[in-house]
Predicted model as a PDB file, atoms N, CA, C, CB and O in Angstrom, pLDDT in the B-factor column:
MODEL        1                                                                  
ATOM      1  N   MET A   1     108.385  60.487  93.704  1.00 73.00           N  
ATOM      2  CA  MET A   1     107.858  60.127  92.088  1.00 73.00           C  
ATOM      3  C   MET A   1     108.840  61.480  90.985  1.00 73.00           C  
ATOM      4  CB  MET A   1     105.523  60.456  91.977  1.00 73.00           C  
ATOM      5  O   MET A   1     108.788  61.324  89.765  1.00 73.00           O  
ATOM      6  N   TRP A   2     109.299  62.166  91.309  1.00 75.00           N  
ATOM      7  CA  TRP A   2     109.866  62.935  90.106  1.00 75.00           C  
ATOM      8  C   TRP A   2     110.996  62.130  90.091  1.00 75.00           C  
ATOM      9  CB  TRP A   2     110.148  64.596  90.203  1.00 75.00           C  
ATOM     10  O   TRP A   2     111.689  62.562  89.170  1.00 75.00           O  
ATOM     11  N   ALA A   3     111.619  61.077  90.683  1.00 81.00           N  
ATOM     12  CA  ALA A   3     112.883  60.605  89.749  1.00 81.00           C  
ATOM     13  C   ALA A   3     111.965  59.345  88.780  1.00 81.00           C  
ATOM     14  CB  ALA A   3     114.517  59.805  90.923  1.00 81.00           C  
ATOM     15  O   ALA A   3     112.374  59.231  87.625  1.00 81.00           O  
ATOM     16  N   VAL A   4     110.843  58.473  89.163  1.00 79.00           N  
ATOM     17  CA  VAL A   4     110.343  57.703  88.567  1.00 79.00           C  
ATOM     18  C   VAL A   4     109.689  57.972  87.645  1.00 79.00           C  
ATOM     19  CB  VAL A   4     109.905  57.162  89.098  1.00 79.00           C  
ATOM     20  O   VAL A   4     109.303  57.043  86.935  1.00 79.00           O  
ATOM     21  N   GLY A   5     109.279  59.503  87.276  1.00 75.00           N  
ATOM     22  CA  GLY A   5     108.589  59.905  86.219  1.00 75.00           C  
ATOM     23  C   GLY A   5     109.937  60.599  85.922  1.00 75.00           C  
ATOM     24  O   GLY A   5     110.352  59.906  84.993  1.00 75.00           O  
ATOM     25  N   SER A   6     110.412  61.080  86.036  1.00 76.00           N  
ATOM     26  CA  SER A   6     111.966  61.342  85.183  1.00 76.00           C  
ATOM     27  C   SER A   6     112.764  60.026  84.387  1.00 76.00           C  
ATOM     28  CB  SER A   6     113.193  61.878  86.442  1.00 76.00           C  
ATOM     29  O   SER A   6     113.226  60.191  83.258  1.00 76.00           O  
ATOM     30  N   ARG A   7     112.858  58.861  85.023  1.00 81.00           N  
ATOM     31  CA  ARG A   7     112.549  57.487  84.678  1.00 81.00           C  
ATOM     32  C   ARG A   7     112.418  57.238  83.662  1.00 81.00           C  
ATOM     33  CB  ARG A   7     111.681  56.998  85.091  1.00 81.00           C  
ATOM     34  O   ARG A   7     113.120  57.130  82.657  1.00 81.00           O  
ATOM     35  N   GLN A   8     111.336  57.125  83.957  1.00 77.00           N  
ATOM     36  CA  GLN A   8     110.097  56.712  82.625  1.00 77.00           C  
ATOM     37  C   GLN A   8     109.956  57.776  81.631  1.00 77.00           C  
ATOM     38  CB  GLN A   8     108.404  56.510  83.208  1.00 77.00           C  
ATOM     39  O   GLN A   8     109.161  57.555  80.718  1.00 77.00           O  
ATOM     40  N   LEU A   9     110.504  58.749  81.639  1.00 73.00           N  
ATOM     41  CA  LEU A   9     110.066  59.501  80.736  1.00 73.00           C  
ATOM     42  C   LEU A   9     111.631  59.686  79.503  1.00 73.00           C  
ATOM     43  CB  LEU A   9     109.413  60.966  81.622  1.00 73.00           C  
ATOM     44  O   LEU A   9     111.601  59.956  78.303  1.00 73.00           O  
ATOM     45  N   ARG A  10     112.713  59.444  80.299  1.00 78.00           N  
ATOM     46  CA  ARG A  10     113.573  58.829  79.189  1.00 78.00           C  
ATOM     47  C   ARG A  10     113.801  57.930  78.603  1.00 78.00           C  
ATOM     48  CB  ARG A  10     114.309  58.820  79.246  1.00 78.00           C  
ATOM     49  O   ARG A  10     114.400  57.760  77.541  1.00 78.00           O  
ATOM     50  N   LYS A  11     113.176  57.091  79.487  1.00 82.00           N  
ATOM     51  CA  LYS A  11     113.048  55.577  78.684  1.00 82.00           C  
ATOM     52  C   LYS A  11     112.303  55.886  77.413  1.00 82.00           C  
ATOM     53  CB  LYS A  11     112.113  54.296  79.595  1.00 82.00           C  
ATOM     54  O   LYS A  11     112.871  55.914  76.321  1.00 82.00           O  
ATOM     55  N   ARG A  12     111.009  56.119  77.580  1.00 77.00           N  
ATOM     56  CA  ARG A  12     109.486  56.275  76.953  1.00 77.00           C  
ATOM     57  C   ARG A  12     109.992  56.958  75.419  1.00 77.00           C  
ATOM     58  CB  ARG A  12     108.236  57.541  78.080  1.00 77.00           C  
ATOM     59  O   ARG A  12     109.895  56.451  74.302  1.00 77.00           O  
ATOM     60  N   ALA A  13     110.583  58.341  75.831  1.00 74.00           N  
ATOM     61  CA  ALA A  13     110.924  59.406  74.858  1.00 74.00           C  
ATOM     62  C   ALA A  13     111.798  60.240  74.790  1.00 74.00           C  
ATOM     63  CB  ALA A  13     110.215  60.041  74.718  1.00 74.00           C  
ATOM     64  O   ALA A  13     111.636  61.458  74.709  1.00 74.00           O  
ATOM     65  N   PRO A  14     113.129  59.456  74.828  1.00 76.00           N  
ATOM     66  CA  PRO A  14     114.438  59.787  74.648  1.00 76.00           C  
ATOM     67  C   PRO A  14     114.766  61.283  74.097  1.00 76.00           C  
ATOM     68  CB  PRO A  14     114.954  58.780  73.765  1.00 76.00           C  
ATOM     69  O   PRO A  14     115.558  62.102  74.564  1.00 76.00           O  
ATOM     70  N   SER A  15     113.701  61.415  72.671  1.00 75.00           N  
ATOM     71  CA  SER A  15     114.411  62.377  71.805  1.00 75.00           C  
ATOM     72  C   SER A  15     113.455  63.640  72.719  1.00 75.00           C  
ATOM     73  CB  SER A  15     114.182  62.137  69.759  1.00 75.00           C  
ATOM     74  O   SER A  15     113.276  64.759  72.239  1.00 75.00           O  
ATOM     75  N   LEU A  16     113.007  63.302  73.832  1.00 68.00           N  
ATOM     76  CA  LEU A  16     112.677  64.526  74.255  1.00 68.00           C  
ATOM     77  C   LEU A  16     114.085  65.401  74.903  1.00 68.00           C  
ATOM     78  CB  LEU A  16     111.482  64.276  75.318  1.00 68.00           C  
ATOM     79  O   LEU A  16     115.123  64.765  75.084  1.00 68.00           O  
ATOM     80  N   ARG A  17     114.023  66.953  75.244  1.00 71.00           N  
ATOM     81  CA  ARG A  17     115.111  67.487  75.338  1.00 71.00           C  
ATOM     82  C   ARG A  17     115.272  67.789  76.990  1.00 71.00           C  
ATOM     83  CB  ARG A  17     115.146  68.665  74.357  1.00 71.00           C  
ATOM     84  O   ARG A  17     116.320  67.910  77.625  1.00 71.00           O  
ATOM     85  N   HIS A  18     114.071  67.858  77.405  1.00 68.00           N  
ATOM     86  CA  HIS A  18     113.949  67.938  78.994  1.00 68.00           C  
ATOM     87  C   HIS A  18     113.507  66.676  79.944  1.00 68.00           C  
ATOM     88  CB  HIS A  18     112.905  69.007  79.271  1.00 68.00           C  
ATOM     89  O   HIS A  18     112.366  66.977  79.595  1.00 68.00           O  
ATOM     90  N   HIS A  19     113.356  65.762  80.650  1.00 65.00           N  
ATOM     91  CA  HIS A  19     113.297  64.703  80.922  1.00 65.00           C  
ATOM     92  C   HIS A  19     112.860  64.979  82.372  1.00 65.00           C  
ATOM     93  CB  HIS A  19     114.437  63.971  80.571  1.00 65.00           C  
ATOM     94  O   HIS A  19     113.615  64.794  83.326  1.00 65.00           O  
ATOM     95  N   VAL A  20     111.371  65.516  82.504  1.00 74.00           N  
ATOM     96  CA  VAL A  20     111.257  66.025  84.104  1.00 74.00           C  
ATOM     97  C   VAL A  20     109.784  65.758  84.236  1.00 74.00           C  
ATOM     98  CB  VAL A  20     111.700  67.822  84.487  1.00 74.00           C  
ATOM     99  O   VAL A  20     109.417  66.132  83.122  1.00 74.00           O  
ATOM    100  N   PRO A  21     108.666  65.350  84.872  1.00 69.00           N  
ATOM    101  CA  PRO A  21     107.383  65.243  84.974  1.00 69.00           C  
ATOM    102  C   PRO A  21     106.811  66.414  84.534  1.00 69.00           C  
ATOM    103  CB  PRO A  21     107.005  64.912  86.182  1.00 69.00           C  
ATOM    104  O   PRO A  21     105.907  66.375  83.698  1.00 69.00           O  
ATOM    105  N   HIS A  22     107.256  67.547  85.028  1.00 75.00           N  
ATOM    106  CA  HIS A  22     106.732  68.763  83.997  1.00 75.00           C  
ATOM    107  C   HIS A  22     106.328  68.716  82.777  1.00 75.00           C  
ATOM    108  CB  HIS A  22     107.546  69.610  83.771  1.00 75.00           C  
ATOM    109  O   HIS A  22     105.267  69.222  82.412  1.00 75.00           O  
ATOM    110  N   SER A  23     107.211  68.041  81.940  1.00 75.00           N  
ATOM    111  CA  SER A  23     107.189  68.165  80.324  1.00 75.00           C  
ATOM    112  C   SER A  23     105.686  67.083  80.050  1.00 75.00           C  
ATOM    113  CB  SER A  23     109.028  67.407  79.433  1.00 75.00           C  
ATOM    114  O   SER A  23     105.333  66.801  78.905  1.00 75.00           O  
ATOM    115  N   LEU A  24     105.152  66.724  80.928  1.00 79.00           N  
ATOM    116  CA  LEU A  24     103.946  65.915  80.639  1.00 79.00           C  
ATOM    117  C   LEU A  24     102.902  66.898  81.223  1.00 79.00           C  
ATOM    118  CB  LEU A  24     103.935  64.336  81.343  1.00 79.00           C  
ATOM    119  O   LEU A  24     101.935  66.253  81.629  1.00 79.00           O  
ATOM    120  N   ARG A  25     102.769  68.092  81.391  1.00 82.00           N  
ATOM    121  CA  ARG A  25     101.906  69.323  81.737  1.00 82.00           C  
ATOM    122  C   ARG A  25     101.517  70.472  80.264  1.00 82.00           C  
ATOM    123  CB  ARG A  25     102.914  70.220  83.030  1.00 82.00           C  
ATOM    124  O   ARG A  25     100.528  71.023  79.779  1.00 82.00           O  
ATOM    125  N   HIS A  26     103.396  70.338  79.932  1.00 81.00           N  
ATOM    126  CA  HIS A  26     103.432  70.734  78.453  1.00 81.00           C  
ATOM    127  C   HIS A  26     102.733  69.670  77.570  1.00 81.00           C  
ATOM    128  CB  HIS A  26     104.952  70.913  77.952  1.00 81.00           C  
ATOM    129  O   HIS A  26     101.591  69.999  77.251  1.00 81.00           O  
ATOM    130  N   ALA A  27     103.003  68.900  77.270  1.00 82.00           N  
ATOM    131  CA  ALA A  27     102.452  67.776  76.386  1.00 82.00           C  
ATOM    132  C   ALA A  27     101.273  68.090  76.612  1.00 82.00           C  
ATOM    133  CB  ALA A  27     102.764  66.287  76.634  1.00 82.00           C  
ATOM    134  O   ALA A  27     100.829  68.839  75.742  1.00 82.00           O  
ATOM    135  N   CYS A  28     100.408  67.785  77.589  1.00 85.00           N  
ATOM    136  CA  CYS A  28      99.134  67.460  77.706  1.00 85.00           C  
ATOM    137  C   CYS A  28      98.361  69.038  77.561  1.00 85.00           C  
ATOM    138  CB  CYS A  28      98.909  66.582  79.169  1.00 85.00           C  
ATOM    139  O   CYS A  28      97.130  69.014  77.594  1.00 85.00           O  
ATOM    140  N   ALA A  29      99.032  70.381  77.405  1.00 86.00           N  
ATOM    141  CA  ALA A  29      98.633  71.607  77.621  1.00 86.00           C  
ATOM    142  C   ALA A  29      98.869  71.394  76.052  1.00 86.00           C  
ATOM    143  CB  ALA A  29      99.373  72.753  78.712  1.00 86.00           C  
ATOM    144  O   ALA A  29      97.846  71.463  75.371  1.00 86.00           O  
ATOM    145  N   THR A  30     100.094  71.141  75.370  1.00 83.00           N  
ATOM    146  CA  THR A  30     100.076  71.232  73.356  1.00 83.00           C  
ATOM    147  C   THR A  30      98.888  70.464  73.137  1.00 83.00           C  
ATOM    148  CB  THR A  30     101.620  70.305  72.260  1.00 83.00           C  
ATOM    149  O   THR A  30      98.236  71.059  72.279  1.00 83.00           O  
ATOM    150  N   ARG A  31      98.361  69.537  73.467  1.00 86.00           N  
ATOM    151  CA  ARG A  31      97.483  68.466  73.306  1.00 86.00           C  
ATOM    152  C   ARG A  31      96.360  69.253  72.790  1.00 86.00           C  
ATOM    153  CB  ARG A  31      97.196  67.591  74.596  1.00 86.00           C  
ATOM    154  O   ARG A  31      95.938  69.155  71.638  1.00 86.00           O  
ATOM    155  N   LEU A  32      95.855  70.104  73.763  1.00 88.00           N  
ATOM    156  CA  LEU A  32      94.747  70.499  74.467  1.00 88.00           C  
ATOM    157  C   LEU A  32      94.876  71.470  73.329  1.00 88.00           C  
ATOM    158  CB  LEU A  32      94.709  70.879  76.139  1.00 88.00           C  
ATOM    159  O   LEU A  32      93.958  71.275  72.533  1.00 88.00           O  
ATOM    160  N   ILE A  33      95.660  72.428  72.962  1.00 84.00           N  
ATOM    161  CA  ILE A  33      95.585  73.397  72.689  1.00 84.00           C  
ATOM    162  C   ILE A  33      95.386  72.865  71.054  1.00 84.00           C  
ATOM    163  CB  ILE A  33      96.659  74.275  73.283  1.00 84.00           C  
ATOM    164  O   ILE A  33      94.804  73.466  70.151  1.00 84.00           O  
ATOM    165  N   ASN A  34      96.179  71.321  70.992  1.00 82.00           N  
ATOM    166  CA  ASN A  34      96.004  71.302  69.217  1.00 82.00           C  
ATOM    167  C   ASN A  34      94.493  70.714  69.094  1.00 82.00           C  
ATOM    168  CB  ASN A  34      97.329  70.058  68.231  1.00 82.00           C  
ATOM    169  O   ASN A  34      94.250  70.415  67.925  1.00 82.00           O  
ATOM    170  N   GLN A  35      93.385  70.460  70.003  1.00 88.00           N  
ATOM    171  CA  GLN A  35      91.873  70.099  69.899  1.00 88.00           C  
ATOM    172  C   GLN A  35      91.363  71.661  69.915  1.00 88.00           C  
ATOM    173  CB  GLN A  35      91.198  69.004  71.315  1.00 88.00           C  
ATOM    174  O   GLN A  35      90.209  72.040  69.714  1.00 88.00           O  
ATOM    175  N   GLY A  36      92.142  72.210  70.112  1.00 85.00           N  
ATOM    176  CA  GLY A  36      90.759  74.254  69.912  1.00 85.00           C  
ATOM    177  C   GLY A  36      90.448  74.391  70.722  1.00 85.00           C  
ATOM    178  O   GLY A  36      89.513  75.192  70.731  1.00 85.00           O  
ATOM    179  N   LEU A  37      90.872  73.788  72.190  1.00 87.00           N  
ATOM    180  CA  LEU A  37      90.575  74.173  73.738  1.00 87.00           C  
ATOM    181  C   LEU A  37      91.323  75.509  73.663  1.00 87.00           C  
ATOM    182  CB  LEU A  37      91.224  73.008  75.056  1.00 87.00           C  
ATOM    183  O   LEU A  37      92.441  75.727  73.196  1.00 87.00           O  
ATOM    184  N   SER A  38      89.963  76.822  74.546  1.00 86.00           N  
ATOM    185  CA  SER A  38      90.931  77.560  74.813  1.00 86.00           C  
ATOM    186  C   SER A  38      92.000  77.641  75.990  1.00 86.00           C  
ATOM    187  CB  SER A  38      90.409  78.434  74.743  1.00 86.00           C  
ATOM    188  O   SER A  38      92.199  76.653  76.696  1.00 86.00           O  
ATOM    189  N   LEU A  39      92.696  78.857  76.192  1.00 85.00           N  
ATOM    190  CA  LEU A  39      93.339  78.696  77.340  1.00 85.00           C  
ATOM    191  C   LEU A  39      92.936  79.041  78.595  1.00 85.00           C  
ATOM    192  CB  LEU A  39      94.270  79.158  77.222  1.00 85.00           C  
ATOM    193  O   LEU A  39      93.704  79.342  79.508  1.00 85.00           O  
ATOM    194  N   LYS A  40      91.328  78.989  78.683  1.00 89.00           N  
ATOM    195  CA  LYS A  40      90.836  78.927  79.845  1.00 89.00           C  
ATOM    196  C   LYS A  40      90.413  77.596  80.312  1.00 89.00           C  
ATOM    197  CB  LYS A  40      89.902  79.764  79.888  1.00 89.00           C  
ATOM    198  O   LYS A  40      90.151  77.461  81.507  1.00 89.00           O  
ATOM    199  N   GLU A  41      90.293  76.360  79.311  1.00 91.00           N  
ATOM    200  CA  GLU A  41      89.411  75.609  79.428  1.00 91.00           C  
ATOM    201  C   GLU A  41      91.187  74.574  79.794  1.00 91.00           C  
ATOM    202  CB  GLU A  41      88.039  75.432  77.988  1.00 91.00           C  
ATOM    203  O   GLU A  41      91.246  73.635  80.588  1.00 91.00           O  
ATOM    204  N   ILE A  42      92.577  75.184  78.854  1.00 89.00           N  
ATOM    205  CA  ILE A  42      93.174  74.243  79.581  1.00 89.00           C  
ATOM    206  C   ILE A  42      93.478  74.246  81.459  1.00 89.00           C  
ATOM    207  CB  ILE A  42      94.380  74.231  78.811  1.00 89.00           C  
ATOM    208  O   ILE A  42      93.424  73.351  82.302  1.00 89.00           O  
ATOM    209  N   GLY A  43      93.887  76.102  81.546  1.00 90.00           N  
ATOM    210  CA  GLY A  43      93.885  76.478  82.749  1.00 90.00           C  
ATOM    211  C   GLY A  43      93.176  75.594  83.968  1.00 90.00           C  
ATOM    212  O   GLY A  43      93.689  75.491  85.082  1.00 90.00           O  
ATOM    213  N   ASP A  44      91.990  75.007  83.607  1.00 92.00           N  
ATOM    214  CA  ASP A  44      90.930  74.915  84.171  1.00 92.00           C  
ATOM    215  C   ASP A  44      91.532  73.253  84.452  1.00 92.00           C  
ATOM    216  CB  ASP A  44      89.472  75.389  83.280  1.00 92.00           C  
ATOM    217  O   ASP A  44      91.893  72.781  85.530  1.00 92.00           O  
ATOM    218  N   HIS A  45      91.496  72.537  83.018  1.00 90.00           N  
ATOM    219  CA  HIS A  45      91.802  71.334  82.868  1.00 90.00           C  
ATOM    220  C   HIS A  45      93.193  71.002  83.318  1.00 90.00           C  
ATOM    221  CB  HIS A  45      91.568  71.032  81.625  1.00 90.00           C  
ATOM    222  O   HIS A  45      93.442  69.801  83.220  1.00 90.00           O  
ATOM    223  N   LEU A  46      94.596  72.074  83.989  1.00 88.00           N  
ATOM    224  CA  LEU A  46      95.709  71.846  84.410  1.00 88.00           C  
ATOM    225  C   LEU A  46      94.986  72.441  85.844  1.00 88.00           C  
ATOM    226  CB  LEU A  46      97.068  72.503  83.584  1.00 88.00           C  
ATOM    227  O   LEU A  46      94.950  71.346  86.406  1.00 88.00           O  
ATOM    228  N   GLY A  47      94.637  72.982  86.426  1.00 90.00           N  
ATOM    229  CA  GLY A  47      94.686  73.335  87.802  1.00 90.00           C  
ATOM    230  C   GLY A  47      95.133  74.513  87.944  1.00 90.00           C  
ATOM    231  O   GLY A  47      95.569  74.856  89.043  1.00 90.00           O  
ATOM    232  N   GLN A  48      95.123  75.202  87.093  1.00 86.00           N  
ATOM    233  CA  GLN A  48      96.084  77.131  87.403  1.00 86.00           C  
ATOM    234  C   GLN A  48      95.136  77.983  87.493  1.00 86.00           C  
ATOM    235  CB  GLN A  48      97.194  77.987  85.989  1.00 86.00           C  
ATOM    236  O   GLN A  48      94.464  78.142  86.474  1.00 86.00           O  
ATOM    237  N   ARG A  49      94.821  78.711  88.602  1.00 86.00           N  
ATOM    238  CA  ARG A  49      93.818  79.868  88.718  1.00 86.00           C  
ATOM    239  C   ARG A  49      93.993  80.898  87.800  1.00 86.00           C  
ATOM    240  CB  ARG A  49      93.841  80.493  90.000  1.00 86.00           C  
ATOM    241  O   ARG A  49      93.163  81.579  87.198  1.00 86.00           O  
ATOM    242  N   ASP A  50      95.117  80.900  87.793  1.00 85.00           N  
ATOM    243  CA  ASP A  50      95.855  82.337  86.749  1.00 85.00           C  
ATOM    244  C   ASP A  50      95.945  81.995  85.021  1.00 85.00           C  
ATOM    245  CB  ASP A  50      97.882  82.649  87.314  1.00 85.00           C  
ATOM    246  O   ASP A  50      96.718  81.148  84.574  1.00 85.00           O  
ATOM    247  N   ILE A  51      95.006  82.820  84.153  1.00 82.00           N  
ATOM    248  CA  ILE A  51      95.839  82.788  82.691  1.00 82.00           C  
ATOM    249  C   ILE A  51      97.196  82.618  82.792  1.00 82.00           C  
ATOM    250  CB  ILE A  51      95.724  84.066  81.864  1.00 82.00           C  
ATOM    251  O   ILE A  51      97.975  81.683  82.607  1.00 82.00           O  
ATOM    252  N   GLU A  52      97.276  83.753  83.129  1.00 83.00           N  
ATOM    253  CA  GLU A  52      98.660  84.489  82.877  1.00 83.00           C  
ATOM    254  C   GLU A  52      99.525  82.698  82.120  1.00 83.00           C  
ATOM    255  CB  GLU A  52      99.565  85.391  84.958  1.00 83.00           C  
ATOM    256  O   GLU A  52      99.772  82.217  81.014  1.00 83.00           O  
ATOM    257  N   ALA A  53      99.689  82.305  83.629  1.00 81.00           N  
ATOM    258  CA  ALA A  53     100.531  81.126  83.911  1.00 81.00           C  
ATOM    259  C   ALA A  53     100.349  79.947  82.836  1.00 81.00           C  
ATOM    260  CB  ALA A  53     100.176  80.597  85.356  1.00 81.00           C  
ATOM    261  O   ALA A  53     101.091  78.966  82.786  1.00 81.00           O  
ATOM    262  N   THR A  54      98.782  80.278  81.613  1.00 83.00           N  
ATOM    263  CA  THR A  54      98.680  78.812  81.103  1.00 83.00           C  
ATOM    264  C   THR A  54      98.845  79.584  79.889  1.00 83.00           C  
ATOM    265  CB  THR A  54      97.268  77.684  81.374  1.00 83.00           C  
ATOM    266  O   THR A  54      98.673  79.009  78.815  1.00 83.00           O  
ATOM    267  N   ARG A  55      99.235  81.123  79.925  1.00 81.00           N  
ATOM    268  CA  ARG A  55      99.991  81.334  78.417  1.00 81.00           C  
ATOM    269  C   ARG A  55     100.688  80.820  77.375  1.00 81.00           C  
ATOM    270  CB  ARG A  55     100.624  81.885  78.435  1.00 81.00           C  
ATOM    271  O   ARG A  55     100.657  80.651  76.157  1.00 81.00           O  
ATOM    272  N   ILE A  56     101.648  80.554  78.842  1.00 79.00           N  
ATOM    273  CA  ILE A  56     103.128  80.188  78.747  1.00 79.00           C  
ATOM    274  C   ILE A  56     103.022  78.667  77.116  1.00 79.00           C  
ATOM    275  CB  ILE A  56     103.764  79.390  80.909  1.00 79.00           C  
ATOM    276  O   ILE A  56     103.664  78.625  76.066  1.00 79.00           O  
ATOM    277  N   TYR A  57     102.069  77.819  77.602  1.00 74.00           N  
ATOM    278  CA  TYR A  57     101.638  77.058  76.317  1.00 74.00           C  
ATOM    279  C   TYR A  57     101.423  77.402  75.181  1.00 74.00           C  
ATOM    280  CB  TYR A  57     100.748  76.564  76.383  1.00 74.00           C  
ATOM    281  O   TYR A  57     101.979  76.878  74.216  1.00 74.00           O  
ATOM    282  N   ALA A  58     100.644  78.268  75.108  1.00 70.00           N  
ATOM    283  CA  ALA A  58     100.263  78.961  73.886  1.00 70.00           C  
ATOM    284  C   ALA A  58     101.347  79.218  73.040  1.00 70.00           C  
ATOM    285  CB  ALA A  58      99.619  80.176  74.144  1.00 70.00           C  
ATOM    286  O   ALA A  58     101.039  79.211  71.849  1.00 70.00           O  
ATOM    287  N   LYS A  59     102.833  79.502  73.359  1.00 68.00           N  
ATOM    288  CA  LYS A  59     104.226  79.866  72.740  1.00 68.00           C  
ATOM    289  C   LYS A  59     104.419  78.369  72.476  1.00 68.00           C  
ATOM    290  CB  LYS A  59     105.509  80.740  73.788  1.00 68.00           C  
ATOM    291  O   LYS A  59     105.596  78.233  72.140  1.00 68.00           O  
ATOM    292  N   VAL A  60     103.934  77.446  72.477  1.00 60.00           N  
ATOM    293  CA  VAL A  60     104.831  76.220  72.144  1.00 60.00           C  
ATOM    294  C   VAL A  60     103.991  75.571  70.951  1.00 60.00           C  
ATOM    295  CB  VAL A  60     105.068  75.089  73.539  1.00 60.00           C  
ATOM    296  O   VAL A  60     104.456  74.545  70.456  1.00 60.00           O  
ATOM    297  N   ASP A  61     103.155  75.928  70.601  1.00 59.00           N  
ATOM    298  CA  ASP A  61     102.357  75.721  69.531  1.00 59.00           C  
ATOM    299  C   ASP A  61     102.427  76.869  68.087  1.00 59.00           C  
ATOM    300  CB  ASP A  61     100.976  75.698  70.230  1.00 59.00           C  
ATOM    301  O   ASP A  61     101.769  77.827  67.682  1.00 59.00           O  
ATOM    302  N   LEU A  62     103.745  76.028  67.616  1.00 63.00           N  
ATOM    303  CA  LEU A  62     103.894  77.450  66.734  1.00 63.00           C  
ATOM    304  C   LEU A  62     103.155  77.274  65.319  1.00 63.00           C  
ATOM    305  CB  LEU A  62     105.641  77.851  66.400  1.00 63.00           C  
ATOM    306  O   LEU A  62     102.775  78.263  64.691  1.00 63.00           O  
ATOM    307  N   VAL A  63     103.049  76.526  65.052  1.00 68.00           N  
ATOM    308  CA  VAL A  63     101.462  76.052  63.680  1.00 68.00           C  
ATOM    309  C   VAL A  63     100.610  76.819  64.267  1.00 68.00           C  
ATOM    310  CB  VAL A  63     100.571  74.144  63.528  1.00 68.00           C  
ATOM    311  O   VAL A  63     100.498  78.022  64.031  1.00 68.00           O  
ATOM    312  N   ARG A  64     100.094  76.324  64.895  1.00 63.00           N  
ATOM    313  CA  ARG A  64      98.802  76.633  65.960  1.00 63.00           C  
ATOM    314  C   ARG A  64      98.801  78.370  65.325  1.00 63.00           C  
ATOM    315  CB  ARG A  64      99.261  76.347  68.216  1.00 63.00           C  
ATOM    316  O   ARG A  64      98.101  78.835  64.426  1.00 63.00           O  
ATOM    317  N   LEU A  65      99.833  79.046  66.153  1.00 60.00           N  
ATOM    318  CA  LEU A  65     100.122  80.590  65.954  1.00 60.00           C  
ATOM    319  C   LEU A  65      99.953  81.009  64.971  1.00 60.00           C  
ATOM    320  CB  LEU A  65     101.214  81.055  66.151  1.00 60.00           C  
ATOM    321  O   LEU A  65      99.231  81.985  64.769  1.00 60.00           O  
ATOM    322  N   ARG A  66     100.725  80.232  63.886  1.00 67.00           N  
ATOM    323  CA  ARG A  66     101.109  80.865  62.155  1.00 67.00           C  
ATOM    324  C   ARG A  66      99.632  80.703  61.457  1.00 67.00           C  
ATOM    325  CB  ARG A  66     102.545  79.665  61.041  1.00 67.00           C  
ATOM    326  O   ARG A  66      99.418  81.277  60.389  1.00 67.00           O  
ATOM    327  N   GLU A  67      98.341  79.688  62.260  1.00 67.00           N  
ATOM    328  CA  GLU A  67      96.768  79.676  61.648  1.00 67.00           C  
ATOM    329  C   GLU A  67      96.439  80.872  61.670  1.00 67.00           C  
ATOM    330  CB  GLU A  67      95.627  78.886  62.388  1.00 67.00           C  
ATOM    331  O   GLU A  67      95.997  81.583  60.767  1.00 67.00           O  
ATOM    332  N   VAL A  68      96.814  81.239  63.451  1.00 60.00           N  
ATOM    333  CA  VAL A  68      95.898  82.392  63.792  1.00 60.00           C  
ATOM    334  C   VAL A  68      96.483  83.946  63.499  1.00 60.00           C  
ATOM    335  CB  VAL A  68      95.568  82.248  65.367  1.00 60.00           C  
ATOM    336  O   VAL A  68      95.846  84.999  63.497  1.00 60.00           O  
ATOM    337  N   ALA A  69      98.233  83.670  63.198  1.00 63.00           N  
ATOM    338  CA  ALA A  69      98.151  85.107  62.067  1.00 63.00           C  
ATOM    339  C   ALA A  69      97.995  84.937  60.960  1.00 63.00           C  
ATOM    340  CB  ALA A  69      99.228  85.965  61.884  1.00 63.00           C  
ATOM    341  O   ALA A  69      97.375  85.942  60.613  1.00 63.00           O  
ATOM    342  N   ASP A  70      98.164  84.193  59.923  1.00 66.00           N  
ATOM    343  CA  ASP A  70      97.981  84.197  59.160  1.00 66.00           C  
ATOM    344  C   ASP A  70      96.443  83.962  58.046  1.00 66.00           C  
ATOM    345  CB  ASP A  70      98.816  83.763  59.300  1.00 66.00           C  
ATOM    346  O   ASP A  70      96.009  82.968  57.462  1.00 66.00           O  
ATOM    347  N   PHE A  71      95.990  85.312  58.130  1.00 63.00           N  
ATOM    348  CA  PHE A  71      94.374  85.559  58.116  1.00 63.00           C  
ATOM    349  C   PHE A  71      93.953  86.725  56.964  1.00 63.00           C  
ATOM    350  CB  PHE A  71      93.841  86.151  59.768  1.00 63.00           C  
ATOM    351  O   PHE A  71      94.830  87.582  57.069  1.00 63.00           O  
ATOM    352  N   ASP A  72      93.135  87.078  56.060  1.00 66.00           N  
ATOM    353  CA  ASP A  72      92.617  88.085  55.473  1.00 66.00           C  
ATOM    354  C   ASP A  72      92.000  89.026  56.146  1.00 66.00           C  
ATOM    355  CB  ASP A  72      91.939  87.734  54.698  1.00 66.00           C  
ATOM    356  O   ASP A  72      90.972  88.855  56.800  1.00 66.00           O  
ATOM    357  N   LEU A  73      92.417  89.743  56.054  1.00 62.00           N  
ATOM    358  CA  LEU A  73      92.082  91.283  56.989  1.00 62.00           C  
ATOM    359  C   LEU A  73      90.177  91.521  55.517  1.00 62.00           C  
ATOM    360  CB  LEU A  73      94.372  93.354  56.654  1.00 62.00           C  
ATOM    361  O   LEU A  73      89.072  92.025  55.717  1.00 62.00           O  
ATOM    362  N   GLY A  74      90.675  90.979  54.518  1.00 68.00           N  
ATOM    363  CA  GLY A  74      89.619  91.308  53.214  1.00 68.00           C  
ATOM    364  C   GLY A  74      89.371  92.966  53.347  1.00 68.00           C  
ATOM    365  O   GLY A  74      90.292  93.757  53.145  1.00 68.00           O  
ATOM    366  N   GLU A  75      88.131  93.355  53.679  1.00 64.00           N  
ATOM    367  CA  GLU A  75      87.355  94.323  54.023  1.00 64.00           C  
ATOM    368  C   GLU A  75      88.407  95.126  55.148  1.00 64.00           C  
ATOM    369  CB  GLU A  75      85.873  93.720  54.568  1.00 64.00           C  
ATOM    370  O   GLU A  75      88.961  96.219  55.267  1.00 64.00           O  
ATOM    371  N   LEU A  76      88.355  94.561  55.464  1.00 59.00           N  
ATOM    372  CA  LEU A  76      88.948  96.115  56.897  1.00 59.00           C  
ATOM    373  C   LEU A  76      89.796  96.637  56.604  1.00 59.00           C  
ATOM    374  CB  LEU A  76      89.527  95.906  58.457  1.00 59.00           C  
ATOM    375  O   LEU A  76      90.140  97.447  57.464  1.00 59.00           O  
ATOM    376  N   LEU A  77      90.660  96.612  55.395  1.00 55.00           N  
ATOM    377  CA  LEU A  77      91.748  96.864  55.216  1.00 55.00           C  
ATOM    378  C   LEU A  77      90.702  98.174  53.985  1.00 55.00           C  
ATOM    379  CB  LEU A  77      92.975  95.408  54.796  1.00 55.00           C  
ATOM    380  O   LEU A  77      91.311  98.981  53.283  1.00 55.00           O  
TER     381      LEU A  77                                                      
ENDMDL                                                                          
END                                                                             
């Protein structure tokens, strides 16, 4: 299965840095993050029991992380 998946990824997405089936999990998680799902929901979807294992996907989406970091503290300061 790994060889078939890897071959198909190379054929269909040659610009990917890594052509391994695990890349599909990363792609799926990134898409779910972009749709606004929580890490808990993403972990459940991917079948991960530990949220720490899901956190790795959060650092992939730099655009969304910047949106979260770019907020106005307004009256808090």
